[in-house]
Backbone as numpy.savetxt, mean C-alpha at the origin, in Angstrom:
# Nx Ny Nz CAx CAy CAz Cx Cy Cz
-21.31 -18.78 -6.43 -22.02 -17.54 -6.06 -23.45 -17.42 -6.90
-24.44 -17.20 -6.18 -25.84 -17.17 -6.83 -25.87 -16.10 -7.81
-26.71 -16.14 -8.80 -26.94 -14.92 -9.81 -27.40 -13.70 -8.98
-28.16 -13.82 -7.86 -28.57 -12.67 -7.19 -27.40 -12.00 -6.52
-26.51 -12.81 -5.83 -25.38 -12.36 -5.18 -24.35 -11.74 -6.16
-24.24 -12.33 -7.37 -23.37 -11.92 -8.28 -23.81 -10.47 -8.79
-25.02 -10.31 -8.94 -25.70 -8.95 -9.31 -25.42 -8.06 -8.31
-25.44 -8.46 -7.09 -25.29 -7.38 -5.96 -23.83 -7.06 -5.73
-22.84 -7.84 -6.21 -21.33 -7.56 -6.05 -21.08 -6.59 -7.01
-20.57 -5.34 -6.62 -20.05 -4.31 -7.59 -18.75 -4.69 -8.25
-18.76 -4.52 -9.63 -17.54 -4.80 -10.38 -16.61 -3.59 -10.16
-15.29 -3.70 -10.66 -14.29 -2.61 -10.51 -14.76 -1.39 -11.15
-15.30 -1.42 -12.28 -15.83 -0.24 -12.92 -17.07 0.30 -12.30
-17.92 -0.49 -11.70 -19.07 -0.09 -10.95 -18.69 0.70 -9.70
-17.49 0.23 -9.04 -17.12 0.88 -7.78 -16.59 2.38 -8.21
-15.91 2.50 -9.29 -15.36 3.74 -9.75 -16.38 4.64 -10.17
-17.45 4.20 -10.72 -18.59 5.08 -11.15 -19.39 5.38 -9.97
-19.45 4.58 -8.91 -20.23 5.06 -7.80 -19.60 6.23 -7.12
-18.34 6.30 -6.92 -17.89 7.47 -6.25 -17.83 8.65 -7.27
-17.63 8.45 -8.56 -17.69 9.70 -9.60 -19.10 10.19 -9.51
-20.05 9.34 -9.58 -21.46 9.63 -9.60 -21.89 10.45 -8.34
-21.57 10.11 -7.17 -21.74 10.72 -6.01 -21.20 12.10 -5.83
-19.87 12.23 -6.35 -19.08 13.41 -6.15 -19.34 14.38 -7.31
-19.22 13.87 -8.49 -19.09 14.75 -9.63 -20.10 14.70 -10.70
-20.93 13.61 -10.69 -21.94 13.33 -11.54 -21.21 13.27 -13.00
-20.04 12.61 -13.12 -19.36 12.55 -14.40 -20.14 11.62 -15.33
-20.99 10.71 -14.74 -21.70 9.78 -15.62 -23.17 10.09 -15.16
-24.04 10.63 -16.15 -25.31 10.96 -15.90 -26.24 9.85 -16.36
-27.35 9.73 -15.80 -28.35 8.67 -16.30 -29.50 9.39 -17.07
-29.87 8.74 -18.15 -31.05 9.32 -18.88 -32.26 8.71 -18.17
-33.46 9.05 -18.59 -34.77 8.71 -17.99 -34.86 7.19 -18.12
-34.30 6.68 -19.11 -34.43 5.20 -19.36 -33.44 4.41 -18.53
-32.60 5.13 -17.87 -31.56 4.37 -17.00 -30.14 4.20 -17.60
-30.10 4.59 -18.98 -28.75 4.42 -19.55 -27.78 5.57 -19.22
-26.61 5.14 -19.01 -25.55 6.24 -18.68 -25.18 6.96 -19.97
-25.02 8.22 -19.88 -24.52 8.96 -21.06 -23.39 9.83 -20.60
-22.24 10.09 -21.48 -21.15 10.76 -20.95 -21.49 12.25 -20.93
-20.80 12.86 -19.89 -21.05 14.34 -19.73 -20.53 15.24 -20.78
-20.93 16.42 -20.84 -20.46 17.38 -21.93 -19.31 18.02 -21.30
-18.28 17.27 -21.17 -16.98 17.77 -20.64 -15.90 17.69 -21.74
-15.39 18.77 -22.20 -14.48 18.67 -23.23 -13.14 18.24 -22.84
-12.59 17.29 -23.67 -11.19 16.92 -23.47 -10.31 17.79 -24.13
-9.34 18.33 -23.38 -8.35 19.22 -24.05 -6.91 18.93 -23.78
-6.09 19.18 -24.65 -4.58 18.82 -24.45 -4.05 19.89 -23.46
-3.27 19.50 -22.57 -2.54 20.42 -21.57 -1.04 20.03 -21.55
-0.12 20.94 -21.70 1.24 20.69 -21.75 1.63 20.03 -20.42
2.63 19.19 -20.50 3.09 18.53 -19.26 3.53 19.52 -18.18
4.32 20.57 -18.72 4.95 21.59 -17.71 3.71 22.30 -16.91
2.51 22.31 -17.50 1.50 22.94 -16.61 0.73 21.95 -15.82
1.07 20.77 -15.65 0.45 19.82 -14.79 1.34 19.49 -13.47
0.69 19.46 -12.31 1.34 19.14 -11.10 0.77 17.87 -10.48
1.62 17.01 -9.94 1.13 15.76 -9.17 0.26 16.12 -7.95
-0.61 15.25 -7.69 -1.50 15.41 -6.42 -0.67 15.37 -5.23
-0.48 16.35 -4.42 0.32 16.18 -3.20 -0.23 15.30 -2.16
-1.38 14.91 -2.27 -2.11 14.02 -1.33 -2.43 12.60 -1.97
-1.78 12.33 -3.01 -1.92 11.09 -3.66 -1.86 9.84 -2.77
-2.99 9.06 -2.63 -3.03 7.96 -1.78 -1.96 6.98 -2.08
-1.52 6.74 -3.16 -0.50 5.90 -3.51 0.89 6.51 -3.40
1.60 5.81 -2.44 2.88 6.34 -2.06 4.07 5.96 -2.84
3.96 4.68 -3.55 4.99 4.21 -4.35 4.44 3.81 -5.80
5.46 4.03 -6.75 4.98 3.57 -8.14 6.06 2.58 -8.65
5.65 1.56 -9.22 6.74 0.50 -9.68 7.28 1.01 -10.89
8.65 1.07 -10.87 9.40 1.57 -12.09 9.20 0.80 -13.32
9.09 -0.49 -13.16 9.10 -1.36 -14.31 7.63 -1.23 -15.06
6.61 -1.01 -14.26 5.42 -0.90 -14.85 5.10 0.53 -15.41
5.92 1.39 -14.94 5.84 2.84 -15.44 6.53 2.79 -16.89
7.67 2.11 -16.92 8.39 2.01 -18.08 7.55 1.29 -19.26
6.77 0.35 -18.74 5.96 -0.40 -19.76 4.88 0.56 -20.27
4.40 1.24 -19.38 3.27 2.32 -19.82 3.96 3.26 -20.70
5.10 3.72 -20.47 5.67 4.77 -21.24 5.87 4.22 -22.67
6.26 2.91 -22.84 6.37 2.31 -24.12 5.10 2.32 -24.82
3.90 1.91 -24.14 2.60 1.94 -24.67 2.15 3.24 -25.14
2.53 4.31 -24.37 2.09 5.63 -24.79 2.86 6.03 -25.98
4.11 5.63 -26.23 4.87 6.05 -27.37 4.24 5.21 -28.67
3.80 3.97 -28.44 3.30 3.37 -29.48 1.82 3.59 -29.95
0.92 3.82 -28.82 -0.38 3.93 -29.19 -1.05 5.28 -28.77
-0.17 6.15 -28.04 -0.90 7.37 -27.65 -1.52 7.18 -26.26
-2.19 8.25 -25.91 -2.89 8.23 -24.56 -4.38 7.94 -25.01
-4.98 6.91 -24.47 -6.31 6.58 -24.78 -7.38 7.21 -23.86
-7.01 7.12 -22.52 -7.85 7.64 -21.54 -7.43 9.00 -20.93
-8.20 10.16 -20.98 -7.78 11.48 -20.49 -7.63 11.41 -19.00
-6.69 12.35 -18.57 -6.57 12.52 -17.11 -7.64 13.37 -16.60
-8.02 13.28 -15.34 -9.00 14.24 -14.69 -8.02 15.10 -13.83
-8.27 16.51 -14.13 -7.50 17.51 -13.44 -8.44 18.57 -12.95
-7.79 19.32 -11.93 -8.63 20.58 -11.54 -7.69 21.78 -11.59
-8.19 23.02 -11.60 -7.37 24.21 -11.70 -6.46 24.11 -10.43
-5.23 24.42 -10.50 -4.35 24.38 -9.31 -4.86 25.48 -8.20
-5.01 25.03 -6.98 -5.43 25.94 -5.96 -4.61 27.03 -5.56
-3.29 26.93 -6.00 -2.42 28.08 -5.58 -1.53 28.65 -6.71
-1.68 28.01 -7.87 -0.87 28.54 -8.91 -1.68 28.70 -10.24
-1.99 29.96 -10.63 -2.75 30.21 -11.77 -2.00 29.59 -13.01
-2.91 29.30 -14.04 -2.35 28.69 -15.31 -1.82 27.28 -15.14
-1.87 26.68 -13.93 -1.54 25.38 -13.74 -2.68 24.52 -13.39
-2.40 23.15 -13.45 -3.53 22.12 -13.13 -2.93 21.12 -12.15
-3.88 20.65 -11.29 -3.41 19.61 -10.43 -4.02 18.34 -10.78
-3.33 17.14 -10.85 -3.78 15.89 -11.30 -4.78 15.26 -10.26
-5.92 14.85 -10.57 -6.84 14.18 -9.62 -6.64 12.67 -9.96
-6.90 12.30 -11.18 -6.83 10.94 -11.59 -5.77 10.73 -12.82
-4.93 9.98 -12.68 -4.10 9.70 -13.86 -2.51 9.98 -13.63
-2.11 9.99 -12.34 -0.71 10.38 -12.13 0.26 9.30 -12.79
-0.05 8.07 -12.86 0.76 7.05 -13.52 1.04 7.49 -14.94
-0.02 7.89 -15.71 -0.01 8.32 -16.99 0.90 9.57 -17.10
0.91 10.48 -16.21 1.65 11.63 -16.26 3.13 11.29 -16.13
3.53 10.46 -15.16 4.91 10.15 -14.99 5.40 9.33 -16.21
4.52 8.37 -16.74 5.03 7.74 -17.97 5.08 8.56 -19.11
4.14 9.63 -19.31 4.21 10.48 -20.47 5.56 11.35 -20.36
6.04 11.68 -19.13 7.39 12.39 -19.01 8.47 11.49 -19.55
8.47 10.20 -19.18 9.47 9.27 -19.67 9.44 9.08 -21.15
8.15 9.03 -21.67 8.05 8.97 -23.14 8.22 10.16 -23.95
8.62 11.25 -23.17 8.91 12.58 -23.71 7.80 13.14 -24.61
6.48 12.92 -24.07 5.38 13.62 -24.73 5.29 15.06 -24.27
4.72 15.81 -25.21 4.60 17.28 -24.91 3.40 17.62 -24.16
2.31 16.87 -24.26 1.04 17.20 -23.63 0.20 15.93 -23.40
-0.87 16.02 -22.57 -1.75 14.95 -22.23 -3.19 15.43 -22.41
-4.17 14.54 -22.87 -5.51 14.96 -22.87 -6.09 14.93 -21.50
-6.88 15.99 -21.27 -7.40 16.23 -19.85 -8.79 16.55 -19.80
-9.61 16.23 -18.86 -10.75 16.77 -18.51 -10.59 17.75 -17.25
-10.96 18.90 -17.27 -10.86 19.92 -16.32 -12.07 20.07 -15.50
-12.04 19.79 -14.18 -13.28 20.00 -13.29 -12.78 20.82 -12.07
-13.75 21.70 -11.70 -13.54 22.47 -10.43 -13.86 21.51 -9.23
-12.93 21.17 -8.56 -13.12 20.24 -7.39 -12.50 20.87 -6.04
-13.16 20.41 -4.92 -12.59 20.90 -3.60 -11.59 19.80 -3.18
-10.90 19.93 -2.11 -9.94 19.07 -1.47 -10.57 17.74 -1.27
-11.75 17.79 -0.62 -12.46 16.53 -0.39 -12.83 15.63 -1.50
-13.42 16.28 -2.67 -13.60 15.55 -3.82 -12.31 15.01 -4.42
-11.36 15.80 -4.44 -10.09 15.29 -5.09 -9.54 14.15 -4.38
-9.47 14.21 -3.07 -8.91 13.00 -2.30 -9.77 11.70 -2.50
-11.00 11.83 -2.30 -12.03 10.71 -2.48 -11.84 10.19 -3.81
-11.73 11.03 -4.92 -11.83 10.38 -6.27 -10.36 9.77 -6.48
-9.34 10.31 -5.95 -8.01 9.61 -6.05 -8.03 8.25 -5.46
-8.72 8.18 -4.33 -8.80 6.81 -3.68 -9.63 5.93 -4.42
-10.80 6.41 -4.88 -11.61 5.57 -5.64 -11.02 5.00 -6.94
-10.21 5.84 -7.64 -9.67 5.46 -8.80 -8.55 4.39 -8.64
-7.75 4.54 -7.56 -6.65 3.57 -7.15 -7.36 2.21 -6.71
-8.43 2.21 -6.00 -9.08 1.12 -5.47 -9.71 0.29 -6.60
-10.36 1.10 -7.55 -11.06 0.42 -8.64 -10.05 -0.35 -9.52
-8.80 0.17 -9.69 -7.82 -0.40 -10.54 -6.92 -1.27 -9.70
-7.19 -1.42 -8.37 -6.42 -2.35 -7.53 -5.00 -2.07 -7.53
-4.72 -0.63 -7.52 -3.38 -0.20 -7.60 -2.64 0.07 -6.27
-3.55 0.18 -5.25 -3.04 0.48 -3.92 -2.58 -0.72 -3.17
-1.39 -0.58 -2.43 -1.16 -1.74 -1.52 -1.96 -1.54 -0.26
-2.05 -2.63 0.53 -3.12 -2.51 1.65 -2.80 -1.39 2.68
-1.54 -1.13 2.89 -1.19 0.03 4.01 -1.55 1.34 3.33
-1.27 1.60 2.15 -1.67 2.89 1.56 -3.11 3.08 1.54
-3.82 1.93 1.22 -5.39 2.10 1.17 -5.89 2.46 2.59
-5.30 1.61 3.58 -5.70 1.80 4.94 -5.39 3.25 5.37
-4.20 3.86 5.08 -3.85 5.24 5.41 -4.86 6.17 4.78
-5.23 5.94 3.67 -6.18 6.86 2.97 -7.56 6.80 3.63
-8.00 5.61 4.04 -9.24 5.64 4.77 -9.13 6.32 6.22
-8.01 6.21 6.78 -7.70 6.88 8.13 -7.85 8.46 7.92
-7.21 8.84 6.79 -7.12 10.29 6.49 -8.65 10.86 6.25
-9.40 9.98 5.52 -10.80 10.45 5.30 -11.56 10.62 6.58
-11.23 9.82 7.61 -11.79 9.98 8.98 -11.20 11.10 9.66
-9.95 11.31 9.67 -9.24 12.23 10.46 -9.57 13.70 9.89
-9.73 13.84 8.67 -9.86 15.08 7.93 -11.31 15.39 7.80
-12.17 14.60 8.38 -13.64 14.82 8.28 -14.18 14.74 6.79
-13.57 13.97 6.01 -14.07 13.69 4.60 -15.28 12.66 4.67
-15.33 11.79 5.70 -16.31 10.89 5.96 -16.45 10.77 7.47
-17.73 10.41 7.91 -18.04 10.49 9.35 -17.75 9.14 9.94
-17.86 8.03 9.21 -17.62 6.77 9.68 -17.25 5.66 8.60
-16.89 4.51 8.96 -16.54 3.60 7.93 -17.62 3.26 7.00
-18.84 3.37 7.43 -19.93 3.11 6.38 -19.98 4.09 5.40
-19.63 5.47 5.71 -19.69 6.45 4.68 -18.55 6.34 3.75
-17.44 5.84 4.33 -16.33 5.66 3.38 -16.62 4.59 2.45
-17.20 3.58 2.83 -17.62 2.43 1.93 -18.55 2.94 0.80
-19.50 3.71 1.22 -20.52 4.29 0.39 -19.82 5.21 -0.69
-18.92 6.04 -0.30 -18.21 6.99 -1.23 -17.32 6.28 -2.20
-16.55 5.31 -1.70 -15.51 4.63 -2.53 -16.23 3.61 -3.28
-17.26 3.01 -2.85 -17.96 1.92 -3.58 -17.38 0.57 -3.18
-17.10 0.36 -1.95 -16.64 -0.97 -1.49 -17.43 -1.32 -0.26
-17.22 -2.64 0.13 -17.96 -3.14 1.28 -17.32 -2.57 2.55
-18.25 -2.42 3.55 -17.79 -1.82 4.85 -16.74 -2.80 5.42
-16.94 -4.02 5.37 -15.89 -4.97 5.95 -14.51 -4.70 5.37
-14.45 -4.28 4.16 -13.13 -4.12 3.51 -12.48 -3.00 4.14
-13.22 -1.80 4.38 -12.71 -0.72 5.07 -12.21 -1.05 6.49
-13.09 -1.73 7.23 -12.70 -2.14 8.53 -11.45 -3.08 8.61
-11.36 -3.90 7.70 -10.11 -4.92 7.68 -8.77 -4.12 7.32
-8.99 -3.18 6.42 -7.76 -2.42 6.12 -7.28 -1.46 7.22
-8.31 -0.93 7.99 -8.02 0.07 8.90 -7.27 -0.60 10.13
-7.52 -1.96 10.26 -6.92 -2.88 11.32 -5.41 -2.85 11.16
-4.95 -2.84 9.75 -3.59 -2.98 9.47 -2.72 -1.86 9.99
-3.34 -0.71 10.31 -2.58 0.43 10.73 -2.11 0.20 12.14
-2.61 -0.93 12.72 -2.06 -1.31 14.16 -0.69 -2.10 13.99
-0.37 -2.44 12.88 0.92 -3.17 12.73 2.14 -2.42 13.09
3.32 -3.07 13.43 4.40 -2.27 13.76 4.87 -1.44 12.63
5.29 -0.16 12.68 5.65 0.65 11.61 6.66 0.03 10.61
7.59 -0.74 11.13 8.49 -1.48 10.33 7.79 -2.39 9.36
6.85 -3.04 9.79 6.09 -3.93 8.88 5.41 -3.13 7.79
4.65 -1.99 8.19 3.99 -1.11 7.36 4.95 -0.55 6.19
6.03 -0.19 6.59 7.13 0.36 5.58 7.51 -0.84 4.67
7.78 -2.00 5.21 8.08 -3.12 4.37 7.05 -3.47 3.27
5.74 -3.45 3.76 4.63 -3.83 2.95 4.55 -2.80 1.73
4.83 -1.55 2.05 4.78 -0.60 1.05 5.87 -0.81 -0.14
6.94 -1.36 0.36 8.18 -1.50 -0.49 8.15 -2.83 -1.20
7.47 -3.83 -0.70 7.60 -5.15 -1.19 6.72 -5.24 -2.46
6.95 -6.15 -3.47 6.18 -6.35 -4.50 4.85 -6.87 -4.06
3.77 -6.50 -4.94 2.45 -7.02 -4.55 2.33 -8.50 -4.44
1.62 -8.99 -3.30 1.51 -10.30 -3.16 2.60 -11.03 -2.36
3.52 -10.27 -1.90 4.64 -10.92 -1.12 4.04 -11.47 0.15
3.16 -10.78 0.83 2.45 -11.18 1.98 0.98 -10.87 1.81
0.13 -11.90 1.99 -1.24 -11.55 1.74 -1.86 -10.69 2.84
-3.11 -10.25 2.54 -3.94 -9.51 3.44 -4.18 -10.48 4.69
-4.51 -11.75 4.59 -4.77 -12.60 5.59 -3.61 -12.77 6.47
-2.39 -12.88 5.92 -1.13 -12.95 6.71 -1.02 -11.69 7.61
-1.32 -10.53 7.02 -1.20 -9.21 7.79 -2.23 -9.21 8.79
-3.31 -9.71 8.62 -4.36 -9.64 9.67 -3.97 -10.61 10.67
-3.36 -11.78 10.57 -2.90 -12.74 11.57 -1.98 -11.96 12.44
-0.99 -11.30 11.80 0.08 -10.60 12.52 -0.52 -9.49 13.37
-1.52 -8.84 12.92 -2.17 -7.69 13.72 -2.74 -8.05 15.01
-2.87 -9.43 15.26 -3.44 -9.86 16.49 -2.41 -9.72 17.52
-1.03 -9.64 17.12 0.05 -9.44 18.17 0.21 -7.98 18.43
0.67 -7.72 19.59 1.25 -6.34 19.91 2.34 -5.96 19.10
2.15 -4.66 18.58 3.41 -4.15 17.66 4.60 -4.09 18.46
5.67 -4.46 17.83 6.94 -4.53 18.50 7.89 -5.49 17.81
9.02 -5.80 18.42 10.02 -6.85 17.78 9.53 -8.12 17.54
8.68 -8.72 18.44 8.07 -10.02 18.24 7.20 -9.98 17.02
6.33 -9.09 16.83 5.57 -9.06 15.68 6.37 -8.83 14.33
7.33 -8.01 14.44 8.20 -7.69 13.39 9.01 -8.95 12.96
9.52 -9.58 13.93 10.37 -10.75 13.56 9.57 -12.00 12.93
8.37 -12.09 13.42 7.43 -13.09 12.85 7.08 -12.64 11.28
6.88 -11.38 11.14 6.68 -10.93 9.76 7.82 -11.35 8.85
9.07 -10.93 9.28 10.23 -11.26 8.43 10.41 -12.81 8.21
9.96 -13.58 9.20 10.06 -15.04 8.94 9.00 -15.53 8.05
7.82 -14.88 8.02 6.87 -15.26 7.05 7.30 -14.88 5.68
7.95 -13.72 5.51 8.47 -13.37 4.17 9.52 -14.24 3.76
10.59 -14.46 4.69 11.71 -15.25 4.24 11.44 -16.73 3.85
10.59 -17.34 4.69 10.33 -18.75 4.55 8.99 -19.07 3.69
8.20 -17.96 3.47 7.05 -18.05 2.56 5.90 -18.97 3.40
5.79 -18.59 4.66 4.89 -19.31 5.64 3.44 -19.26 5.04
2.76 -20.36 5.05 1.33 -20.43 4.71 0.51 -19.70 5.77
-0.62 -19.41 5.48 -1.65 -18.74 6.37 -1.74 -19.61 7.68
-1.84 -20.96 7.40 -2.09 -21.86 8.48 -0.82 -21.90 9.47
0.32 -21.88 8.77 1.71 -21.98 9.57 1.71 -20.74 10.49
1.40 -19.60 9.74 1.43 -18.25 10.52 0.52 -18.29 11.58
-0.74 -18.69 11.43 -1.71 -18.75 12.43 -1.36 -19.57 13.71
-0.58 -20.72 13.39 -0.19 -21.67 14.51 0.91 -20.93 15.29
1.76 -20.16 14.59 2.80 -19.44 15.37 2.21 -18.24 16.23
1.17 -17.56 15.57 0.58 -16.46 16.41 -0.08 -17.05 17.53
-0.82 -18.13 17.36 -1.45 -18.74 18.49 -0.58 -19.21 19.67
0.62 -19.69 19.24 1.57 -19.98 20.26 2.01 -18.85 20.99
2.22 -17.67 20.45 2.72 -16.42 20.99 1.60 -15.82 21.94
0.40 -16.05 21.47 -0.71 -15.49 22.33 -1.05 -16.46 23.56
-0.69 -17.71 23.50 -0.94 -18.63 24.54 -0.38 -18.07 25.90
-0.92 -18.52 27.02 -0.38 -18.00 28.34 1.15 -18.39 28.47
1.81 -17.52 29.22 3.26 -17.68 29.28 3.70 -19.01 29.91
2.86 -19.52 30.75 3.29 -20.87 31.38 3.34 -22.02 30.23
2.72 -21.80 29.19 2.72 -22.90 28.23 3.58 -22.76 27.15
4.50 -21.55 27.22 5.41 -21.24 26.11 6.87 -21.85 26.17
7.17 -22.48 27.29 8.44 -23.00 27.46 9.39 -21.81 27.86
10.48 -21.52 27.07 11.47 -20.42 27.56 10.89 -19.10 27.38
9.72 -18.89 26.80 9.18 -17.50 26.64 9.67 -16.84 25.38
9.15 -15.73 25.10 9.43 -15.08 23.83 10.52 -14.03 24.00
11.16 -13.51 22.86 12.16 -12.59 22.94 11.68 -11.34 23.61
12.59 -10.74 24.42 12.22 -9.55 25.16 12.73 -8.32 24.32
13.85 -8.62 23.67 14.47 -7.46 22.91 15.35 -8.11 21.73
15.65 -7.36 20.79 16.44 -7.71 19.60 17.55 -6.63 19.39
18.79 -7.01 19.33 19.91 -6.13 19.05 20.28 -6.39 17.46
19.92 -5.38 16.72 20.27 -5.46 15.25 21.62 -5.12 15.01
22.30 -5.93 14.18 23.78 -5.71 13.97 23.97 -5.57 12.39
25.23 -5.31 11.98 25.54 -5.04 10.51 25.28 -6.40 9.74
25.14 -6.21 8.45 24.85 -7.27 7.63 23.71 -8.24 7.88
22.72 -7.64 8.42 21.55 -8.41 8.77 21.55 -9.31 10.05
22.73 -9.35 10.70 22.88 -10.13 11.97 22.05 -9.59 13.06
21.58 -10.35 13.96 20.80 -10.03 15.14 21.01 -10.85 16.32
20.79 -10.28 17.44 20.81 -11.14 18.77 19.42 -10.85 19.40
18.81 -12.09 19.64 17.55 -11.98 20.31 17.64 -12.42 21.69
17.26 -11.57 22.62 17.44 -11.90 24.09 16.11 -12.32 24.73
16.15 -13.59 25.30 15.06 -14.27 25.88 15.23 -14.17 27.41
14.14 -14.49 28.19 14.29 -14.49 29.74 15.36 -15.51 30.18
15.54 -16.70 29.43 16.55 -17.60 29.87 17.61 -18.02 28.97
17.71 -17.22 27.94 18.80 -17.62 26.93 18.88 -16.35 25.92
19.82 -16.38 25.02 19.86 -15.45 23.91 20.43 -16.29 22.65
19.94 -15.83 21.51 20.29 -16.51 20.29 20.95 -15.43 19.28
21.99 -15.94 18.50 22.54 -15.15 17.50 22.11 -15.64 16.09
21.76 -14.74 15.41 21.33 -14.97 13.94 22.26 -14.36 12.92
23.08 -15.08 12.06 23.84 -14.51 11.05 23.35 -14.97 9.71
22.79 -14.11 8.87 22.21 -14.54 7.56 23.42 -15.02 6.62
23.25 -15.94 5.80 24.17 -16.27 4.81 23.39 -16.56 3.44
24.16 -16.53 2.30 23.58 -16.76 1.11 23.47 -18.25 0.82
22.35 -18.66 0.08 22.25 -20.12 -0.24 23.44 -20.58 -0.97
23.92 -21.74 -0.52 25.09 -22.29 -1.25 26.48 -21.95 -0.52
26.36 -20.88 0.34 27.69 -20.49 1.06 28.11 -21.59 1.88
29.53 -21.85 1.84 30.14 -22.84 2.75 30.24 -22.47 4.15
29.80 -23.10 5.02 29.78 -22.85 6.44 30.79 -23.94 7.09
31.92 -23.36 7.61 32.83 -24.18 8.30 33.37 -23.55 9.58
34.09 -24.07 10.39 34.64 -23.62 11.61 35.31 -22.21 11.40
36.29 -22.15 10.49 36.92 -20.80 10.38 35.89 -19.66 10.01
34.86 -19.98 9.15 33.88 -19.11 8.83 33.07 -18.50 10.03
32.68 -19.60 10.82 32.03 -19.36 12.04 32.70 -18.38 13.00
34.04 -18.83 13.23 34.82 -17.90 14.15 34.98 -16.60 13.56
35.20 -16.47 12.28 35.39 -15.02 11.73 34.10 -14.21 11.92
32.92 -14.76 11.72 31.59 -14.10 11.92 31.44 -13.74 13.34
31.73 -14.65 14.23 31.59 -14.26 15.66 32.64 -13.17 16.19
33.80 -13.26 15.62 34.84 -12.22 16.02 34.33 -10.80 15.46
33.69 -10.79 14.21 33.27 -9.57 13.70 32.05 -9.10 14.59
31.26 -9.89 15.00 30.06 -9.38 15.84 30.61 -8.94 17.14
31.70 -9.66 17.73 32.15 -9.16 19.04 32.79 -7.97 18.93
33.60 -7.68 17.86 34.27 -6.32 17.70 33.09 -5.19 17.54
32.04 -5.48 16.83 30.98 -4.50 16.72 30.37 -4.25 18.01
30.07 -5.22 18.91 29.44 -5.00 20.18 30.44 -4.24 21.05
31.74 -4.50 20.96 32.72 -3.77 21.87 32.74 -2.21 21.41
32.60 -2.12 20.08 32.68 -0.68 19.62 31.46 0.07 20.24
30.21 -0.67 20.16 29.08 0.01 20.70 29.08 0.29 22.19
29.75 -0.56 22.88 29.90 -0.30 24.37 30.82 0.78 24.57
31.79 1.01 23.76 32.71 2.12 24.03 32.22 3.47 23.47
31.24 3.39 22.65 30.69 4.71 22.14 29.69 5.39 23.01
């Protein structure tokens, strides 16, 4: 990367400051261009007076990382204050804008209060700042980030993708790429939210989004997770599924019957396949196969009778 390009690329802290400067003027510039902190007093607020943000863009928090943060708070205390606003519906309480992970960890660490900066913010400022903070820290999974951008458009917080990029401090292409992920099958979106970060890359998800949402897309996603398919391998499989039907051989699965213990039956135009998961190292012999098939047959008969 050239020095000029490097200078143009915003760092994580710059992205966070961009949103805060535009919305709150939390960082002011002196005439010589230097940033100076605002005259905002940091005050301790009891934990029982703090409420989580009901529209927090981040839907899941990793328990292990929260426990680590709680240990850090016990040992070193809270270094960075939370940003809160007066609760819009409950006097004497405050709603967290930035710092919900610290709030949860402080509860586990059995702290009595947290240092906070109190600002009067409307719903739009609150939501956008929450997104900006999570994006700057790279705390959002791609689906939660995409859902947050979609909400900005749906609720009128931003007029278009370019305005989202300007408010959050990211490139417009990032906004466009993330919004595309909302076209994935809902089962894939739920799985991405629950999987550890990095299980499936953004490029993998973009490849999958080229397919129509449904069983076919979902099955290929599961295959990519289970086998650790590379981007190239996944691209090849997607290309094969997008090819004209005449060149596909027997064709693709029309429907999938999900059974107990992860078993499934995939129904094709000219055949069907049965998949029964097993643990690595499990012995597979004829009695085991017969027992598995009898179990599936009993389950199918039960379904037909119900």
